[in-house]
C-alpha positions, 0 to 999 in steps of 0.5 A: 500499499505504502508502494502504491502511495508513492507511485501515485505521488510520483505520477503526479509530480510528473504531471506537475513537472510537464505541465510547468514546463509547457506554461512555461515554453507558452510563455517563453514563445510568447515572450519573444513574439511579442518582442519581435513584433511590437504593437505599435510598429505595425503597418496598417493601411499603409501608415506606420502606428506609434504610441508617443504623438510628435512632439510641439516645438511651439512655433506660431501657426500661420494665419489663416481664413479658413472656417474650420482647420483640421491637422491630424497625425495619421501614426496616433491619430491625434490632432496636431491642430484643431479649429471648430472641426466639429461645426457643420458647414457646406463641404463642396465636392469634397463630398466626392471621397464618401461618392467614390467610397460609397460606389467602390464598395458596390460597383466593380472596376470593370462594371459598365455604366451609362451615362444619362441626364447626368451629362447635363449637370452644370458646374465642374465636368468631365464633358460626358455624353448622355449614353455613353457607356464607360466603366466604372473605374474611367467615371472614377477617375474623371469624378475625382480628377476633374471634380465631374459632377457629371461623373458623380451623378452618373454613378449614382444614376446606375446605383440601385434606387438611382440618385435618391438610392444611392444618396440613401447609401452615403447617408447609411455609410454616415450612420456606420462610422458613427459621424453625428455632424454630416449628412448628403442630400447629393453626390456631388457637392452641391449647396444645400441646407440638407448638405453638410459636414464637419471637418472631423467628421471629413477626415473620418470619411477620408482615412476611410476612403484611403484604406482602399488602395484604388481609390488612394491611386486615384486620388494622387494621380495628376492627370489621365485620359479616359475612353468610352467602351465603344472608343468613340468619346476620349476624355482627358483628364487634370487633376485639379489639385495643384498641390499634387505637382507644388508642394513635396509629398503631397498624395491627394485628396479632393478639391471643393468649391461652391459660393455656399462653401468657399474653398475647401481641400482634403490633403493627404501628405507624407514627409520622412515616413509621416503621413499627416491629413489636413482638412481646412473648410471655408478658405479664402486661399486654400491652396496657399493656406494648406501650404503654409500649414504642411511647412508648419507641420513639418517644422514645428513637430518632431516625430519619436 
């Protein structure tokens, strides 16, 4: 009986040792993995993530006329500068960022879309013809480079439920993103009491759009041509965002101007591996003011 008791004790001791070793091995493996792949250095959507926000040198902010300004460090998601970022304003053609986002979630790049009454849209245009067939990808380029209102409405016309169905999808996307200061009533950005957003909300929309590599590439394109599927019509496109050519590191995103909204500009810029998003709403001189704010940002802040 005594030997039986000792045998049981030895067996239990062996089980305990094996279990402890297994736990220790797992612990060491997990420790090694955590040391090899630190969470604060993960690459997400092409943005270097880190925990410590940039440090300000307290240089004076350049003067500007914009109603609202947001400068956001995409590495930490921290605001480097903000003015009235949660106030709703008309946003003109910066609307087309969410138009592109919603359309891109439904259509395939090679989907064939037919231009309808949208060919007669006023304002910025690609010069589309009623009855013209183009790929979805071509219409995206036309909308985002030329800021074509005709292209924006052509996308909406081909969506289930037409323009009304598309605008409903835009507002559903707003709810999905939990944006409280945004509402749309057209896909192009025409002024309307029911069409508005804030600098903070527009930044969220832009970040969501930039997760898609196709949209990011189009935002950064300076010029291209699109051709109707029957080769009958060719449209030469030039990006209205002149900062793409004039300012180091600018990668897009979208311009917008109406009488009610004044001048608006959403800008993605990258210097020394650090990406910053700037949103200006209601400016008198969007390109000059954005340029000054970009230079100030990279002069004023030191990244870890």
